[in-house]
C-alpha positions in Angstrom: -42.4 123.6 24.4 -40.7 120.4 25.2 -41.4 118.0 22.3 -40.4 114.5 22.6 -38.9 113.0 19.5 -39.3 109.2 19.5 -38.2 106.9 16.7 -40.4 104.2 15.2 -39.6 101.0 17.1 -39.1 98.7 14.1 -37.4 96.2 16.4 -40.6 95.9 18.3 -42.5 94.9 15.2 -40.0 92.2 14.5 -40.2 90.9 18.1 -44.0 91.0 18.1 -44.4 89.2 14.8 -41.6 86.8 15.3 -42.5 86.0 18.8 -46.2 85.5 17.9 -45.2 83.1 15.0 -42.8 81.3 17.4 -45.5 80.9 20.0 -48.1 79.8 17.4 -45.7 77.2 16.1 -44.0 76.0 19.4 -46.6 76.4 22.1 -48.6 73.2 21.4 -45.4 71.0 21.6 -44.2 72.9 24.7 -47.6 72.4 26.4 -47.6 68.7 25.6 -44.0 68.4 27.1 -45.1 70.2 30.2 -48.2 67.9 30.6 -46.3 64.6 30.1 -45.8 64.0 33.9 -49.6 64.2 34.3 -50.6 62.7 31.0 -48.2 59.7 30.9 -46.6 59.3 34.3 -44.9 56.1 33.4 -42.8 57.9 30.7 -41.4 60.5 33.0 -37.6 60.5 33.1 -34.8 62.7 34.3 -34.8 64.6 31.0 -38.4 65.6 31.6 -37.4 67.5 34.7 -34.6 69.2 32.8 -36.8 70.2 29.9 -39.6 71.7 32.1 -37.5 74.6 33.4 -36.1 75.2 30.0 -39.5 75.4 28.4 -40.9 77.6 31.2 -37.9 79.9 30.7 -38.4 80.1 26.9 -42.1 80.8 27.4 -41.5 83.4 30.0 -38.8 85.2 28.0 -41.0 85.2 24.9 -44.0 86.6 26.7 -41.8 89.2 28.4 -40.4 90.2 25.0 -43.8 90.4 23.5 -45.1 92.6 26.3 -42.1 94.9 26.0 -42.5 95.2 22.3 -46.2 95.9 22.6 -45.6 98.6 25.2 -42.9 100.2 22.9 -45.3 100.3 20.0 -48.1 101.7 22.2 -45.8 104.4 23.6 -44.6 105.4 20.1 -48.3 105.7 19.0 -49.1 107.8 22.0 -46.2 110.2 21.3 -47.1 110.3 17.6 -50.7 111.1 18.3 -49.8 113.8 20.7 -47.5 115.5 18.2 -49.9 115.5 15.2 -51.6 118.9 14.7 -55.3 119.2 14.6 -56.6 118.8 11.0 -59.7 120.9 11.5 -59.3 124.3 12.9 -62.2 126.3 14.4 -64.2 128.0 11.7 -66.1 131.2 12.4 -69.9 130.8 12.7 -70.7 133.5 10.1 -68.6 131.9 7.3 -69.3 128.2 6.9 -66.6 127.0 4.5 -65.9 123.6 3.1 -62.7 122.2 4.3 -60.5 120.4 1.7 -59.5 117.4 3.6 -57.3 114.9 1.9 -59.3 111.9 0.7 -57.9 108.5 1.3 -58.2 105.9 -1.3 -59.4 102.5 -0.2 -56.8 99.8 -0.5 -57.9 96.2 -1.0 -57.0 93.7 1.6 -57.5 90.5 -0.4 -54.2 90.7 -2.2 -52.3 90.8 1.1 -54.3 87.8 2.3 -53.4 85.8 -0.8 -49.7 86.7 -0.6 -49.6 86.2 3.2 -51.2 82.8 3.0 -48.8 81.6 0.4 -45.8 83.0 2.4 -46.9 81.4 5.6 -47.4 78.0 3.9 -44.2 78.3 2.0 -42.2 79.3 5.1 -44.0 76.7 7.2 -43.2 73.9 4.8 -39.5 74.9 4.7 -37.4 72.8 2.3 -40.4 70.6 1.5 -41.7 73.5 -0.7 -39.3 72.3 -3.4 -41.3 69.1 -3.7 -44.6 71.0 -4.2 -44.6 70.8 -8.0 -44.3 67.1 -8.1 -46.4 66.4 -5.0 -49.6 65.4 -7.0 -47.6 63.0 -9.2 -46.1 61.4 -6.1 -49.4 61.1 -4.3 -51.0 59.6 -7.5 -48.2 57.1 -7.7 -48.6 56.2 -4.1 -52.3 55.7 -4.5 -51.8 53.0 -7.1 -49.9 50.8 -4.6 -53.1 49.7 -3.0 -54.8 46.8 -4.9 -58.3 48.0 -4.1 -57.9 51.6 -5.3 -60.4 52.6 -8.1 -58.9 53.7 -11.4 -60.1 57.3 -11.2 -58.3 58.1 -7.9 -54.8 58.9 -9.4 -56.4 61.1 -12.1 -58.5 62.9 -9.4 -55.5 63.5 -7.3 -53.6 65.0 -10.3 -56.6 67.2 -11.3 -57.2 68.5 -7.8 -53.6 69.0 -6.9 -52.6 70.8 -10.1 -55.9 72.7 -10.1 -55.2 74.1 -6.6 -51.7 75.1 -7.6 -52.8 76.8 -10.9 -55.6 78.6 -9.2 -53.3 79.9 -6.5 -50.8 81.1 -9.1 -53.6 82.9 -10.9 -54.8 84.5 -7.7 -51.2 85.5 -6.8 -50.7 87.2 -10.2 -54.0 89.1 -9.9 -53.1 90.2 -6.4 -49.7 91.5 -7.5 -51.3 93.3 -10.4 -53.9 94.9 -8.1 -51.3 96.1 -5.7 -49.2 97.5 -8.5 -52.2 99.3 -10.0 -53.1 100.8 -6.6 -49.5 102.0 -6.1 -49.6 103.9 -9.4 -52.7 105.9 -8.4 
């Protein structure tokens, strides 16, 4: 028997996830830059014609990398599925027996959603995440600059801002505890 041994393409997961996040973040700006000659023809310059091939090259390279990574993961899954032995063997008809198959425990998804949402927002905001604890105070102070702002607006901003932060922290703590408890089982 000729068994292929193929390693798990971890690089492909990094390329797939990183390329997807890159496209999600950069594609709208790239499309707007590509559409500037049609959208605002009076603002077209020499640099527009330099940026268009660069943008098309970046998009083409990213899509090519994503397709290669996806095909590597798909090929690994096919090799892995062809090498796994059958879990259920043929049982003789005269002796019906119960098979002891391993039971899978259900793992909750909501903790990963909570952690992932916080990670995406934290990474997306970059260095501005350092200002997050004082953001409600800053916004409440800025709201008092307008002479026609009602008196309850700064307090409302503080309550809603810190309420959202506290509720997310409580959800994050519960998510981590849930994941730790499921890992012990």
